Structures are given as C-alpha cells and as structure tokens.
C-alpha positions in Angstrom: 28.5 -5.2 -15.7 28.7 -5.4 -11.9 30.7 -4.5 -9.0 32.6 -7.4 -7.6 34.8 -7.8 -4.5 38.5 -8.6 -4.9 39.6 -12.2 -4.1 39.4 -12.9 -0.4 36.7 -10.3 0.2 32.9 -10.0 0.0 30.4 -7.2 -0.5 28.1 -6.7 2.4 25.1 -4.4 2.4 23.0 -3.0 5.2 20.0 -0.6 4.9 17.5 1.2 7.0 14.1 -0.4 6.7 11.6 2.2 5.3 13.6 5.1 6.5 11.6 7.8 4.7 8.4 6.6 6.1 10.0 6.3 9.6 11.2 9.9 9.2 7.7 10.9 8.2 6.2 9.1 11.3 8.7 10.9 13.6 8.3 14.4 12.0 4.5 14.1 11.9 4.1 12.3 15.2 1.0 10.6 13.7 -0.1 8.1 16.4 -1.3 5.4 13.9 1.9 5.6 11.9 4.1 5.6 15.0 2.2 2.7 16.4 2.6 0.7 13.1 6.4 1.1 13.4 6.5 0.4 17.1 4.5 -2.8 16.5 6.9 -3.8 13.8 4.1 -3.9 11.3 4.6 -4.0 7.5 3.5 -0.4 6.9 2.4 -1.0 3.3 0.3 -3.9 4.4 -1.2 -1.9 7.3 -2.0 0.9 5.0 -3.6 -1.6 2.4 -5.7 -3.2 5.1 -7.1 0.3 6.1 -7.6 1.5 2.5 -9.4 -1.7 1.4 -11.2 -2.3 4.8 -9.8 -5.8 5.1 -7.8 -7.6 7.8 -4.0 -7.5 7.3 -4.0 -11.2 6.7 -6.3 -10.6 3.6 -4.0 -8.1 1.9 -3.0 -9.3 -1.5 0.3 -8.4 -3.2 -1.7 -6.0 -5.5 -3.3 -4.3 -2.6 0.1 -3.9 -0.9 1.7 -2.5 -4.1 -1.0 0.1 -4.4 -0.7 1.0 -0.7 3.1 1.3 -1.2 2.5 3.7 -4.1 0.2 5.8 -1.9 2.6 5.8 1.1 5.5 7.0 -1.0 3.3 9.3 -3.1 2.2 11.3 -0.1 5.9 12.0 0.7 6.4 13.3 -2.8 3.1 15.3 -2.8 1.4 13.1 -5.3 -2.0 14.3 -6.4 -5.0 12.2 -7.4 -3.9 12.8 -11.0 -0.4 11.5 -10.2 -1.8 8.5 -8.4 -4.1 7.8 -11.4 -1.1 7.9 -13.7 1.0 5.7 -11.5 -1.7 3.0 -11.0 -4.8 1.5 -12.7 -7.1 3.6 -10.5 -9.6 6.1 -11.9 -9.2 9.7 -10.8 -12.2 9.3 -8.5 -10.7 6.1 -6.9 -7.3 7.8 -6.6 -8.9 10.8 -4.8 -10.7 8.5 -2.5 -7.5 6.5 -1.6 -5.7 9.7 -0.8 -8.5 10.9 1.3 -8.7 7.5 3.1 -5.0 7.7 3.6 -5.3 11.0 5.4 -8.2 9.7 7.5 -6.0 6.9 8.6 -3.0 9.1 9.3 -4.5 12.7 10.1 -1.2 13.6 11.7 0.5 13.3 8.4 -2.0 15.6 6.7 -1.6 18.2 9.5 2.2 17.9 9.3 2.3 18.4 5.5 0.0 21.4 5.7 1.9 23.0 8.5 5.2 22.4 6.6 3.9 24.2 3.6 2.6 27.0 5.7 6.1 27.3 7.4 7.7 27.5 4.0 5.3 30.2 2.9 6.0 32.2 6.0 9.8 31.5 6.4 10.8 30.9 2.9 12.5 27.6 3.8 12.1 24.2 5.3 14.5 22.1 7.3 15.5 18.7 8.3 15.3 17.3 11.8 19.0 18.1 12.2 18.5 21.7 11.1 19.7 21.6 7.5 17.7 24.2 5.5 16.5 24.5 1.9 15.1 27.7 0.6 11.6 27.4 -0.9 11.2 31.0 -2.3 8.9 29.9 -5.2 6.2 28.7 -2.8 4.5 32.1 -3.0 4.7 32.3 -6.8 1.6 33.6 -8.7 2.3 30.8 -11.2 0.2 27.8 -10.1 2.6 25.2 -11.6 5.7 26.8 -10.0 3.9 27.1 -6.7 2.7 23.6 -6.6 6.2 22.3 -7.5 7.6 24.3 -4.6 4.9 22.9 -2.3 5.9 19.3 -3.3 9.5 20.3 -2.6 8.6 21.8 0.8 6.9 18.6 2.0 9.5 16.2 0.4 12.7 17.8 1.6 12.3 17.6 5.4 11.5 13.9 5.1 14.0 12.7 2.6 16.6 15.2 3.9 16.2 13.9 7.4 16.7 10.3 6.0 19.9 11.6 4.2 21.1 13.3 7.4 20.7 10.1 9.3 22.7 8.0 6.8 25.4 10.6 6.7 25.7 10.6 10.5 25.8 6.7 10.5 28.5 6.8 7.8 30.7 9.1 10.0 30.1 7.0 13.1 30.8 3.8 11.3 34.0 5.2 9.7 35.3 6.3 13.1 34.4 3.0 14.7 36.0 0.9 11.9 39.2 3.0 12.1 39.3 2.8 15.9 39.0 -1.0 15.8 41.5 -1.1 12.9 39.2 -3.3 10.8 40.1 -4.3 7.3 36.6 -3.7 6.1 36.0 -0.7 4.0 32.9 1.4 3.3 32.7 1.5 -0.4 29.3 2.9 -1.4 26.2 4.6 -0.2 22.9 4.4 -2.1 20.1 6.3 -0.5 19.4 4.3 2.7 21.9 1.5 2.0 25.6 1.2 2.9 27.8 -1.3 1.1 31.1 -2.6 2.6 34.0 -4.6 1.3 34.7 -7.1 4.1 37.3 -9.9 4.4 35.8 -13.4 3.9 
C-alpha cells in the first residue's frame, strides 16, 4: 500500500537536513558543532572521525553509523547502557564514546546540564519560540521517574524547536502558495519533511 498522486500530478518531498542536530547546535552554541554545520560537514562523519581518531576521509560506513547513534542518542539522553543495547559496543566502550562525544562538543554537555537544572528550578523547559512543557517529575524521589523526566527535559527543547520550525514553515508556505494561486497542495508533514502534490 502506498500513497500515489492522481493523474497529472506528482508527489514532491522536501526536508530539513539534520534539523534536530542543527537545533541542538543553535541551542547549545557549541563552537565545534556550529562550525561543522557552517562548513557544511557531514556531522555524523565529523563525529566519527573525532571518536575514532581518524581523518574524515577514513571514516567507514560502520563508524558513521555508530557516530549517528551517538549523535541522536545524546539528544534523547541515552546512557552508556542504552548505547550498549543499541550497538555492539561493550558498556565500557559505550561510556568512553559518550565521554569522547562530550569532549568534542563540551558546549552540548553544558547546555544539557543547564537545561536539566532549569527544569529542576522552574518546573518546565521551553523551545526556542517559547513553547513550554511542564517537567514536574524531575524532582521525584523515584530514580526511574526522575531520570525519565531528565531525558524529557533535554529532548523537548531540541525536538520541540524542530517541530516549531516546521510548523512556521508550513504556515509560510501555505500563505505563499495561496497568494501565488498555485495548484500545488501541501498534503503531508512527517517530522522534518513536507510532502506536496504538484502538477506535472
């Protein structure tokens, strides 16, 4: 089963490249992460080169895949145990990879810690555009509840900012398409991707 365009039309997709990691770079203001994006680097390969202490040209697909897991895992508050489960690394190796990641991107570590601290003090976190989410469980005496709230606290500003950006883009595109009286239609949004039905 699949979505298909009606006769005379095509489906066209456009997406934001690595929007969550770009949001993290902006929110954390980590110099190395910002530089990687400003230099149009493949962020997963750049992270792999650092983690494996090799030149970017020597990064293998397996190295890149692992770095990608670490990059996204950080956004979701992944622990060394979580990384061990998601990869073939030992717990010790996973712990070292996470430590090396934060050595490469110390601004990210500082941002994540300050975000958790803000949630503890204020009871909420917010996106770049000011949308808030209550994180009342972050001060729970139950360790599992507290750690889940900490993961939510560091994840929401990043993914929420990405969601805000795509929603603003949708509004702007809708207005622009109507103003130009285009026959194209926005038909679907999937995380960082917009899908349009356009005339052939």
